[in-house]
matplotlib code that plots the C-alpha trace (Angstrom):
import matplotlib.pyplot as plt

x = [2.7, 2.6, 1.7, 1.8, -1.3, -0.6, -3.5, -5.9, -8.8, -9.7, -13.0, -12.8, -16.2, -16.8, -16.8, -20.1, -20.6, -19.8, -22.9, -23.7, -22.4, -25.0, -24.8, -23.3, -26.0, -29.6, -29.8, -26.2, -25.1, -22.1, -18.9, -19.1, -22.8, -21.9, -19.1, -21.4, -24.3, -22.0, -20.1, -23.3, -24.1, -20.8, -17.1, -14.8, -14.9, -17.2, -16.1, -18.7, -17.5, -19.3, -20.4, -17.3, -15.1, -16.6, -16.2, -12.5, -12.0, -13.5, -11.4, -8.2, -9.2, -9.9, -6.6, -4.7, -6.7, -3.8, -1.5, -4.0, -4.6, -0.9, 0.8, 3.2, 3.7, 1.7, 4.7, 5.6, 2.0, 1.9, 5.2, 4.0, 0.8, 2.9, 5.2, 2.2, 0.6, 3.9, 4.3, 0.7, 1.5, 4.7, 3.0, 0.4, 3.1, 5.1, 2.0, 1.4, 5.0, 4.8, 1.5, 3.1, 6.1, 3.8, 1.7, 2.5, 0.0, 2.2, 5.1, 8.6, 9.2, 5.9, 6.4, 9.8, 8.6, 5.7, 8.1, 10.6, 7.9, 6.7, 10.3, 10.8, 7.6, 8.8, 12.1, 10.5, 8.3, 11.3, 13.2, 10.2, 9.9, 13.6, 13.3, 10.2, 12.0, 15.0, 12.8, 11.0, 14.3, 15.4, 12.1, 12.2, 15.7, 14.9, 11.8, 13.7, 11.0, 10.9, 12.0, 8.3, 7.3, 10.2, 9.1, 5.5, 6.7, 8.8, 5.9, 3.5, 6.0, 6.3, 2.6]
y = [64.1, 65.2, 62.4, 64.4, 64.3, 67.6, 69.9, 67.2, 66.0, 62.4, 61.0, 57.9, 56.5, 55.7, 52.0, 50.5, 49.4, 45.7, 43.5, 42.3, 38.8, 36.0, 34.4, 30.9, 29.5, 30.6, 32.8, 33.9, 37.3, 37.5, 39.1, 41.8, 42.4, 42.7, 45.2, 47.3, 47.3, 48.2, 50.9, 52.8, 53.1, 53.3, 53.6, 50.7, 47.1, 44.4, 40.8, 38.1, 34.6, 31.5, 28.9, 26.8, 29.9, 30.7, 27.1, 27.1, 30.4, 29.1, 25.9, 28.0, 30.2, 27.1, 25.5, 28.5, 29.2, 27.9, 30.4, 33.3, 32.4, 32.4, 35.4, 35.8, 39.1, 39.6, 39.3, 36.0, 34.8, 35.7, 33.9, 30.8, 30.8, 31.2, 28.3, 26.1, 26.9, 26.3, 22.9, 22.0, 23.0, 21.0, 17.9, 18.2, 18.6, 15.7, 13.5, 14.7, 13.9, 10.4, 9.8, 11.0, 8.8, 5.8, 6.5, 4.2, 5.5, 8.2, 7.8, 8.2, 11.8, 13.0, 11.3, 12.7, 16.2, 16.0, 14.7, 17.5, 20.1, 18.8, 18.5, 22.2, 23.2, 21.1, 22.8, 26.3, 25.4, 24.1, 27.3, 29.4, 27.4, 27.8, 31.5, 31.8, 29.7, 32.0, 35.1, 33.6, 33.0, 36.6, 38.1, 36.1, 37.2, 40.9, 40.9, 39.4, 36.8, 35.2, 31.5, 30.6, 32.5, 30.9, 27.4, 28.2, 29.3, 26.2, 23.9, 25.8, 25.5, 21.8, 21.2]
z = [-78.4, -74.8, -72.4, -69.2, -67.1, -65.2, -65.3, -66.3, -64.2, -63.8, -62.6, -60.4, -59.5, -55.9, -55.0, -54.2, -50.7, -50.1, -49.7, -46.2, -45.5, -45.2, -41.7, -41.7, -39.6, -39.0, -36.0, -36.1, -37.1, -39.4, -38.2, -40.9, -39.9, -36.2, -37.0, -39.2, -36.7, -33.8, -35.7, -36.2, -32.5, -30.7, -31.6, -31.3, -32.3, -30.8, -30.9, -30.6, -29.8, -30.9, -28.4, -29.2, -28.8, -25.4, -24.3, -25.3, -23.6, -20.4, -20.6, -21.0, -18.1, -15.9, -17.1, -15.9, -12.7, -10.6, -12.1, -11.7, -8.1, -7.2, -5.5, -8.4, -10.2, -13.4, -15.7, -14.2, -14.6, -18.2, -18.9, -17.1, -19.2, -22.4, -21.4, -20.6, -24.0, -25.8, -24.1, -25.2, -28.8, -28.7, -27.4, -30.2, -32.9, -31.5, -31.7, -35.3, -36.2, -34.7, -36.6, -39.8, -39.4, -38.8, -41.9, -44.9, -47.4, -49.0, -51.3, -49.8, -51.1, -49.8, -46.5, -46.0, -46.9, -44.4, -41.7, -42.4, -42.2, -38.9, -37.6, -38.5, -36.5, -33.5, -33.7, -33.8, -30.8, -28.9, -29.6, -28.5, -25.3, -24.5, -25.0, -22.8, -20.1, -20.2, -20.1, -17.0, -15.2, -16.0, -14.8, -11.7, -10.9, -11.7, -9.5, -6.5, -5.8, -2.4, -2.1, -1.7, -4.9, -6.7, -5.7, -6.6, -10.1, -10.5, -9.5, -11.9, -14.7, -14.2, -14.6]

ax = plt.figure().add_subplot(projection="3d")
ax.plot(x, y, z, "-o")
ax.set_aspect("equal")
plt.show()
């Protein structure tokens, strides 16, 4: 019996279009709906932020306004923002770790596993922070910043 499929034709039916997603809240357009509506009128992708997303974006911009207003090169500004964000994430994970260590409602094995997982995350964030700091030093050296710019970068990094 010949089992080869050479020379044979196969029919594969087309997939039915996916149904439109139902908005999560009345008055909101779903992300899938937004992409579909926009793709009919113009090329590209349109991103719509929720009110909470806009609020967080504005808080982040305000939090880094001092960096943006400085006379530092863009690459230094980006690294300073990254360092600041990594420090915030590290502070949050350290607080989680301390809270986990203080909890007494889990059995010992679960407690130890949760603590180890958080310690691993803290270690990863510490490593990323060290790498970003080293990269900042390298970029500052390569860009021959003035002493005033260097002190500005150091004070912004300390905040």
